[in-house]
N, C-alpha and C positions, 0 to 999 in steps of 0.2 A: 624273390626277384629272379627272373630268367632273362639272360642276355642271348638273344637270337639274332645273329648277324647284325649287330649294332642296335637292334630293337630292344627296348626294355619292357618286358612283360611282367605284370604283377603275379601271374601264374601261368602254367603251361597250356591252358585250355583256350582254344581259339574257335570262333564260329567259322564253319566251313562255307565255301562259296555256294551260291545258288539256293540257299535254304529259305530266306525270309523276304524274298522279293526285292523290288527296286525302290522302296520308300525308306527314308532314313529313320523314321520313327522306330521301326523294329530294331535297327542297328543300335540306336541310342539306348534302347532298353537293355539289350544284351551287353553293350559296352561297359555298363556299370559293374558287371561281374567278370567278364572275360579278360583274358590276357591280351587278346587282339581280336578284331573282327575282319573277316574277308567278305568283300561285296559279291553280289551276283556278277557273273562274267559280263563284260560289256565290249562291244565293238564300235567302230566308227559310225556305222549306220544302224538304225533301229531294226530289230527283227521281231516279227509277230510270233514266230515259233509254230509249233504244230497245234492243230485244233484239238479240242477236247473229245474224248478223255485223253489226258496226257500224263496223269498221275494215278496210280492205283496202289492201294495198300494190300499186302498179303501177309501170311502168318510169320514170315521171316524178315520182313522189312518193307521197303518201298520200291516200286518200279516206276520210273518216269521217262518221258520223252517230251520234255518241254521244248527242246530245240533251240536252246540258247536265246529264248525270248528276252528282249531287253530294249530299253529306250535308246535313242541315239546318244553317243558319248557326250556331246556338248550339253544335252538336256540332263543326263545323269550326273554330270559334274556339278551342275547348279544345285541339284538335289543333295548331293553328298557334301556340299559346302555347309550344310546345316548340321553336319555330324557334331556331336557334343565333345569329341576329343577325350572322352573318358578313358580310352585305351588306344593303342596304335590302330590306324586304318590301313588295311591292305586292299588294294583294288585289283580285282581279277580281270585280266584282259584276254580277248580272243581276236585273232586276225589271220590272214593268209599269207602275209609278206612281212619281212623285217620293217619295211617302211610304214606299214599300218600300225605295227606295235609301237614304233617310235613316236608316231603322231599321237597315239593314245597316251603314252607316258607324258607327253607335253601337256595334253589336255588335263590330266589328273596330277599336275605337278605338286599339288598340296597333299597328296597321299604320303604315308610314312614308308610304304613298300609296295611292291607289285608282285602279283602271282600270274604267271603265264600259263594259260589253259592250253596244254598240249595233249589233252586226254579225254575230252567229252566224247562219248561213244555214239552219239546220235545226231550230229550236225554235219551235213555234207560239206566237204571242203574246209572244215575247221577242226579244232580240237585233236581228236585221235588221228585224223587223216594228216594233219600237220606233223604230229609226233612220229609218224612212220618215216618221214624224210629227215634222216639225221643231219645231212648237210644243211638243209633249210633250218632245222632247229638250232644248229651251231650259229648260223648267221643271225637268226632272230635274237638269241641270247647275247651274242657279241654286240650287235647294234644297239640293243636296249641298254646294255651295260655302259656303252660309250655315251649314251644320251642322258644318263642320270647317275647320281651318286647314291640313290636309294637302294636298299636291298632288293634283290630279284630272286624269287622262288619259282622253280619250274615244277608244274604239277604233271606227274607221269601216270601212265596206265599200266595195269597188270596185263592188259591185252597185247602189249608189245614186249620187246626185249628191254625191260625197264632198267636193268643194270647197265647195259651199253648206252641206253639213252641218257641215263643219269651221268655217266662218264663224259658223254658229249657235252652236256650242260655244264658240268664241272670244268671241263677244259675251256669252255667259253666264258668262264668266270661267274657262273651263277652262284648266288650266296647260299642256296639251300634247295632241297628237293622235297616236294610234297607227294606222298605216296599213300593212297592211290585215289583215282576217281572211281565212278561207278563201273560195274561190269555189265557187258551185254547180256540181255535176257528178254523173255517175253512171257505173257500169260494168255491163255485162251479161255473164253467163256463157253462152257459146255452146253449151255442152253441155246445161245445164238450160233454156236459152233464157229465163232470168229475171234480173231485176236482182239483183246480189250482195248489196247492202246491204238489210237488213230494212226500212229506211225508203225504199227505192227510190233516192232521191238523197241526197247529202251534201255535205260541203265538201272541195274540192280544196286540198291544201297541197303544199309542196315545190317543187322546181326549176321545175315547170310554171308557177307563178304569179309567179316572180321578176320577169320583165319588166313584168308588170302592176303589181306592188307598187312597183317602181322608178319607173314613170311616175306613179303616184299621189303618191309622195313629191315628185317633181319639180314636179308641178302645185300641190301644197299649199304648197311652199316659195315659190312665186311669189305666193300669194294670202293666206297668213296669217302673222302675226308670232310666234305662240307656237311652242315647239319641236315638232319632228316626230320620232317614233320609227318607224323603218322595220321592217316585218315581212312576211315572205313569201319563202320559197325560199332563205334565206341558209344556206350550208353551208360557206363557206371565207372566207379573209381578203380575197380579191379582191371577193367580194360585199359585204363590209362597206365597203370603200373606195368601191365604186360607190354604195352608198346614202348614204354621207357626202357624196360629191361632188354627189349629187342634192339633198341638203339635210337628211339625217337627222342629228340631234344624238346619237342612240343607235340601237341596233338590237335586235330581239328574235329569238331563235333557237328554232325549234320542232321541225319534223319531223326535222331533222338528229340530234336526240337519239335517235331510233329506231334509228339505226345506230351511235352511239357516245356514251358518256357523257363522253368526253374532247374533245368538239367545241370547247368554249370554250378549253381549253388549246391545242389545235392551231391555232385561229384566231388567238389572241393571239400565238403565236410568229411567224406570218407577218406579221400586222399590225404588230407592233412592229419587225420588220426593215424593212418598207416605210417606216414613219415615220422610222426612223433613216437609211436610205439617202437619203430625200428631204429630210431635215433639217427636218421639220415635226412639229407636234403634231396630234392628232386634230381638235381644234377648228378648226384652220386649213383642214382639208379640207371642212368643212361648207358646202355650197352653192357650192363653188369652180367647179364645171362651169357654173354660171349666169353666171359672170364671165369665163370664158375665151373 
């Protein structure tokens, strides 16, 4: 059992936001194995996102420019009420003002926790662009905290000064930091001689960003006292152990689901064997590399 800011997780493995779409069926399937699931990010109004192609696979992971495509909040809330509650439900929110975030929290009052998207790299006026304004971030977190007693996790980007941003979130009483989101990147088709993604650039995820995410978790553990949730390129149990040693209290798994729905079950098998052989529980690994 993992206690993460009052949330009780059966294990430290969480579904990352934005991976399995906006239908609850996929969440219900993953919830039977995961410690928690995070929904696709949602705003007050529906967004169509960018036209296809908006996702491309390459040898080191995934590149996407979905553009925060999502149904309207009220519609998505009706869908999420069919969630099986097999594990905690964390709803990921995006918006441009504190008032928008507060309205979203009220719409999803049945959620167990909220993740604030301050880091999506390919949505104009949202995500990463909000994360750049530290004063605005402080107000968003502060207002959201005043509007709910549920845990609030802020998802930050390595494209910003993530340590200072995390400190701002901590000072506004965020319950934890999620690090990191995708990194900006692009691919070009050498036959058509044009960028493959319709948006030209997008967010890089998968194995390519794991060392970056791991360093961010390490830095954050040194500078903030609230829990850190590691995210970025995690695909096997060894990755999970590395993130724990760097300081992650829990981890989120994203792109690996594109290759197998059984990724959490497979990771748990190896992780539990490692913990048993070393005679430790997961919590004892958290931050251990800083003390060795």
